[in-house]
N, C-alpha and C positions, 0 to 999 in steps of 0.2 A: 391723445386728444380725441374726443368723440367725433364721429362722422355722422352727420344728419343727412338722410336720403330724401330726395323729393322725386316722385315718379309722376310724370305727366302722361297719363294714358291718352290715346288718340282721340277718344270721344268725350273728354272732360268738358263739362259745362262751365260757364262763367262762375256760377255759384259754387260748384264743387271745387274749382280752382281757388276761389276766394277763401273758402273754408280750409283747404289744404295749406295755403300759404299762411293764413292766420295761425293755424296750429303749429306749423314749423317755426314761425317767427317766435311764438311763445316758448317753444322748446329751445331754440337757439339762445334767446335772451336768458333763460333760466340756467343754461349751461355756461355761459360766459364767453368762451372762445371755442369755435368748432371748425371742422372741415366740412365742406358741403359737397355732396354728390347729387347731381341732377341727372335724371335719366328721362329722355324724351322718346316716347313710343313713336315709331315711324307712322306716317300718314295723318298725324294730327294737324288740325287747322287752328289758326289764331285769329284774333280780331282786336279791335281797338280796346275793348274792355279787358281782355286777357293781357294785352301788352301793357296797359296801364297798371294792372295788378302786379305784373312781374317787375316793372320798373320801381313801383312803390316798395315791394318786398326787398328788392336788391338794395335800395337806398337805406331801408331800416335795418336790414340784416348785415349790411356791409361792414360796419365797425366790429362785428363779432366773428367774422369769417376769416380764418387764417389762409386756407387754400380752398379753391373751388374747382371741381372736375365736372365736365359735362359729357354725357354719353348720348349719342344719337343726334348730335347737332349736324345739320347739313346746310349747305349754301349760305344764305344770308345770316343764319344764326352763327356760323363760324366767323363771319366777317364782324358781326356785332360783338362776339366774344373778344376778338382782337382789339376792337375799339374800347371795350370796357377795360381791358388790361392796360392799354396805352393811357387812357384818360385817368383811371383811378390808381394805377400801379398795383392793383390786386393780382395775386397769383392765380390766374384762371387758365385752364387748359382743356382742350377737347380730346376725347378718346373714342376709339371704336368699340370698346367693350368695358364692362364693369370691372373685370379682373384687373386690367391695366390701370384703370382709374383709381381703384382702391389701393393698389400697390404704390402708386404715386402719392396719394393722399397720406399714406402711412409713413412715407419717408420723412425724415427730420424729426 
């Protein structure tokens, strides 16, 4: 199964993130079913626009995502991931590095 990678660099603008998520959503839908690797660069800041974009992306991509790994999640993001897993039943897991995340995604 193909793994789609999303990299949030720390200084990503609202418009750059919108375009990134649109492009990845198009790729995900074209593929059918994918694993998702999200990498968050340390030091990034969020806002209500970015949060809304991410929620919308998750909602639209959700039906196509088999497993989802997140690298670089800290604090409240880890709490949010646990909530997503509990509410949606999706297979979502946080990792400290990409190597471990990819190994987990490639299982099954």
